[in-house]
VOVEX-457064 format. One record per residue: residue in three letters; x, y, z of N, C-alpha, C, O in turn. Coordinates in steps of 0.05 Angstrom, whole numbers, plus 5000, padded with zeros to 4 digits. Atoms other than C-alpha are relative to their C-alpha. Layout:
<bavexs>
ALAXYZXYZXYZXYZ/...
</bavexs>
This chain:
<bavexs>
MET500649964971063724655315502550115013504750045006/ALA497749884985068125065362501449785017500149595025/GLN498550194984073524695399502450135013503250355005/VAL497749904986079224795447502549854990502549604991/ARG497750125012085924665414502550045018503150275025/HIS497649994983092224505455502450004982502649844962/THR497550005015099024675428502449985019502150045043/ARG497650044983106124535453502050214992502450274969/SER498049805005111525045460502749925013502849875037/HIS497350064990119024905467501750254999504250244999/VAL498549755003120925635463502050055022504350125017/VAL498249954977123925685533502449814998504749905002/ALA497850195003128025045522501850084977504250064979/GLY498449935023130225285454501750255005504150254997/LEU498549774994132325965479502349945020504550045017/THR497950084980136125655538502249854986504649894992/LEU498050155015139625175491501650184982504150154980/GLY498549815016141425735444501950175016504150235008/LEU498349844983144226135502502549835008504749935007/GLY497850174993148525545524501949964977504449974980/ALA498450035024151025445453501750264995504050244988/ALA498649755004152826185447502350045020504450145014/ILE497949984979156726155513502349824993504649894996/VAL497850185008160625545488501650124978504150114978/MET498649885022162325905424501750235009503950284998/LEU498449794989164726505463502449905015504650015013/GLY497750124984169026065508502349914983504649914992/THR497850095018172925815448501950234993504150184983/LEU498449775008175626525437501750105023503350285020/LEU498649904976178226615508502149815010502049575003/PRO497950174990184426345544498949775017497249815034/VAL500950244985183425635571501749975025500649895046/TYR498250024977189425645618501650265003501950414984/THR498049804994194026145651502349875014501949725033/VAL497650114987201225965670501150215019502150415010/ASP499049814980203126305735502949965008504250155016/ARG497250064992209725955749501049774983499649584978/GLY498850215016214525535708499150034970497850224963/THR500650005029213825365634499149724992499949525004/VAL500850255013210524835593500850014971500250204957/ALA499049995028213724645527497750024980495649914984/PRO502149985021209824845465499149744989496849704980/ARG500750265010210124125443497849875017496049745006/VAL502050114982206023925504497350134995495249994994/TRP502549865006200824455490498849904973496449874971/ALA500950105026200524215418498649735002496749674988/LEU501250264996198923515442497250025010495549845006/LEU502749964988192823795478498250164981495950224988/GLY501649845018190524195418499950295009498050445004/LEU499949734990192724845450502550144990504350014979/ARG497649845007197725405436500550225020498650355028/PRO499449794980201325865484499850284987500550324964/ASP500249725008200026615479500950175023499250295037/GLY498949864977204626945529499549845025500349615026/ALA500650144975202326765599497449844999496749705017/SER502550145003195726495573500249784978502149794962/VAL500050225019194025875532497249994987495250005001/ARG502550005015188625855478499749744984501649594980/LEU500550235018185425325434501350064974501350284964/ASP499049965027188925215369497750014980495449964987/ASP502149955020185125335304498349754995495849784993/SER501550245005183124615292498149935023495849865018/PHE501650064976180624505363497850215003495550135009/ARG502149794998176925175363497849954979495549984986/THR502050055021173524995297498249775009495849785004/TYR501650234991171324325327497950085020495650005018/LEU501949924979168224645388498050214990495750214999/LEU501949815012165125205347497849854985495549934985/MET502050175014161724675304498149875020495749855014/THR501750114979159224345367497950205010495650145013/GLY501849794991156325005391497950074979495650124985/ALA501949935022153325155323497949794997495549854991/TRP502050215001149924475322497950035022495550005017/ALA501849974977146924595391498250254994495850245001/LEU501649775006144625285368497949944979495650034981/LEU501950085020141324985307497749845012495449875004/MET502150164987137624485351498250185017495850125020/GLY501649814985135425065395497950144982495650184990/ILE501849875018132425415335497849814991495449884989/ALA502050205007128924765314498049965022495649925017/LEU501850024977126024715384498050235001495650195006/ILE501749774999123225415380497749984980495550064986/ILE502050005021119525305315498349754999496349744985/THR501550245002117124595326497550005017497550125038/ARG502550024985110024455348498949715000496949655012/MET500950275002109423715332500849845024502949885036/ARG499550174977108923205387502349814995502649704974/PHE497750184999115122795403502450114983504650014988/VAL497749905016119423185352501950165018504350155014/GLY498349854982121923645407502049835015504349915020/VAL498250194986124923045443502449944982504749914992/VAL497850075019129022885380502150235000504550185001/TRP498149775000132023595378501550025026503950085026/ARG498649994974133623575452502249795002504449865010/LEU498050214999137222915447502350064981504650014988/ALA497949945019141023135385501850225011504250215007/ALA498449794989143323765421501849895022504149975024/VAL498450114978145623375482502349834989504549845000/VAL497950165012149522885438502250194990504650134993/GLY498049825010153023475405501650135022504050175019/LEU498649874978154623815471501649815017503349905033/THR498450194984157323175501502950014994504649995012/ALA497249985008163723255461501350245014503550215025/GLY498949774987164823955488500149965030502050065043/SER500050054972163023725558502449825008503749875029/PHE497850184994168223165556502750154998504450115015/VAL497649845003173623645531500450185024502650205035/THR499849824977172024135586500749855026502349945042/PHE499350164977172223585638502949925000504249925021/ALA497250085001179023345614501850235006503950195020/PHE498349764993181824055618500050055030502050135041/TRP500149964971179324115689501649795016502949865036/VAL498450214987182523445708502950085001504350035021/LEU497249925002189223715685500750225019503050245028/VAL499549784981188524315731499749905028501449965045/LEU500650084973185523985792501549745009502449735032/ARG498750264993188423275790501649904976500849714963/PRO498450085024193823215736500949715002501249584981/GLY499150284997196122545765497949804991498649574985/ALA502150185008189422235749500049934970498849734962/SER499950055029190922275675501949784992501749674970/VAL498050215007196521765679498549744994499349594977/GLY501550255003191421195685498150014977496649814972/ARG501949985022187521445625501550094975501150314965/PRO498449925023192421445566498350054975499350184956/SER501649955024186621445517499350294996498750384974/TRP500549715003185622185532502250134983501650304966/PHE497849865014192522385507501949804987504349864982/ALA498450215013195021735475502449945017502349945042/ALA497650084985202121535494501450235013503350195029/ALA498749774989203922245514498950085027499750295038/ALA501249934975199822235578502050055022501850265036/PRO498049944978205822175626501550264995502050415014/GLU498649755006209422745590498350245006499350445017/VAL501849784994203423185596499750055030499950285039/VAL500349974971202423045670502650115012502450285030/ASP497549904989209823165684500350304995501250455012/ALA499849725007209623825648498250175018499050395026/PHE501849854983203624045689500950005029500350185044/SER499050024972206923815754502350205005502750285027/ASP497749824997213024255741499350294997501050475000/ALA500849725004209024885728497350045015495949855021/THR502649934987203225255762498150094978498450314967/VAL502049945022197425235712497350035013496349845026/ASP502749954990190725535730498050014977498750064954/ALA502149985020184125525694499750294991499750475007/GLY500449735011183126115648497050074997495349905003/VAL502849915003176826515634498549824980496149764984/GLY501350175021175426085572499049745011496949645003/LEU500850264989175125445613497550035017495749865017/TYR502549954984170025745661497650054982495449954987/VAL502249945018165926005603499049754986496649704983/LEU500750255012166125335568498349825019496449695011/THR501450174980163824985632497250105003495349945004/VAL502749894997157925455641498349954975496049874977/GLY501550055025155925395568499149724997496849674989/CYS500850295002156024635568497849935020495949795014/ALA502050064980152124615633497350114993495249984996/VAL502549885007146825095609498749864976496349814975/GLY501050145024146224735542498849735007496749654997/VAL501050274993145424045573497550035018495549875014/LEU502349964983140524295626497650094985495350054993/ALA502249915017136324615571498349774991495949804986/ALA501550245009134323915549498049915021496149765014/LEU501850084979130823835616497850215005495950165021/VAL502149804997126624475610497449894990497349804967/PRO502650135009119324235607498750154976499250394972/THR501649885021114824355548497650145011496350045030/PHE502349854990109524885559497749964981497949984957/HIS502550045015102424745537498350255000497950375021/THR501849775002097925295512497449904987497349694975/ARG502650085012090625275491498750254989499150474998/ARG501549795012086225695448497349894990497249664981/VAL502750085009078825665429499850064970500150294962/ILE500549975028077525555355497050024995495549845001/LYS502849965003070825845337499250004970500850094953/ASP501049995028066625765274497950224998497150335018/ALA501949785004061826255243497349945011495750125014/ASN502750084992055825865267499749995031497549945041/SER500250014971057425905341498250225010498550455002/ALA501949814991051926255379501450235014502950205032/GLY498849764988053826965395503050014996504350175010/GLY497150005004060826815370501449865022503949855022/GLY498750144978062026405433500249714995499749614972/LEU499750295002063325675446497349875003495949915023/ALA502650134999057225245431500049795022502049675028/PRO500150204979054824785488500949724989500249654966/GLY499150275008058024095486502549925016503550075033/TRP497650114986063823665509502550094984502750064960/TYR497549915012070823945496502349925017502049855041/ALA497650054983077923835518500150205022499650445018/SER500049834977078724115587502050234997504250184987/PRO498149785003081924805589502349985020504350135018/THR497950034980086124575649501649754996503749715009/SER498650255005088123885624499349894973497049854966/ARG500550105027089023645553499249714999498449614978/ARG500650295000087722925575497149955010496249725010/ARG502750034990080623055602498150164983498950344968/HIS502149855014074023305574498050115020497449985040/ARG502049884982069123775607497750114983498050174959/TYR502449905014062124015588499850305003499950415025/TRP500449715001061124745567497050044995496049964974/ASP502949965002053824955579499250254985496950324984/GLY500649755015054425585537500950245015501350465003/GLU499249774984056526025595502549945017504150115023/LYS497850074982061325645639500549704998498949554988/TRP499350285000064924985647498849865025498649985046/THR501150154977061624455691502349915018504649895010/VAL498050084981065124215753501249724993503649684994/GLY499150275006065423475733501649994974501350164956/ALA498350045024070323225681499649724990500849644969/
</bavexs>
C-alpha cells in the first residue's frame, strides 16, 4: 500500500559545520598577533606555542597541528551529518563536533584575554603554568594587537559551534506501489503531509480537514 515517508536532513547543519571547520583550519595559517611597539622575547612566545615572524606572530608547528586536527575532526563530523538519515544519530555527530571545537574555542579565548586584559591571566596560572606572570609582564611592556589569524579563528569556532544548533529539516515523499489506483495514493489513513506526528485520511483525491 502507498504511504507517506518522512526523512530527516542534516545537510544545512553539516555544511555550516564544515564551513566553520574550514575557517578554523585557515586561521592556523595566518598571524595570530602583530607587535606594533616594543618587543616580546622569543622564549615568551614559545611558552604560548607561538613563534615570531618579523612584526607578526604565528602558531608554531605543534600548536598548528593540534588546531588543524581539531578542525579536521569537526569537518569529519560535518560530513557525517550530511550523509546521516537515522534518528538521534545526528545529535551524536553534533555533540562530537562541539567537543572537538571546544579546545579551539578555549585557545582563541585565551589569546584574546592576553590582548584585551593581560592582567587577568595572573590569577589563572593553569593557562600558562608558572610562567603566567612573565607572560603578562612581556605583554604589558609591548603593544600587541590581534592578528588576522585570531579573528579568523574566532569566526571559525563561532560558526562551528552555532552549526550544532541548526535545526534538522524534515522532508516527505509518497511511496507508491504498483497496485495503487491510477498510480496515485490509495484512500486510507497516512502520516500527515504537514506533521509526521499526526495522521490524516486521504480520500483518493485530497486530504481531509480533520487529523
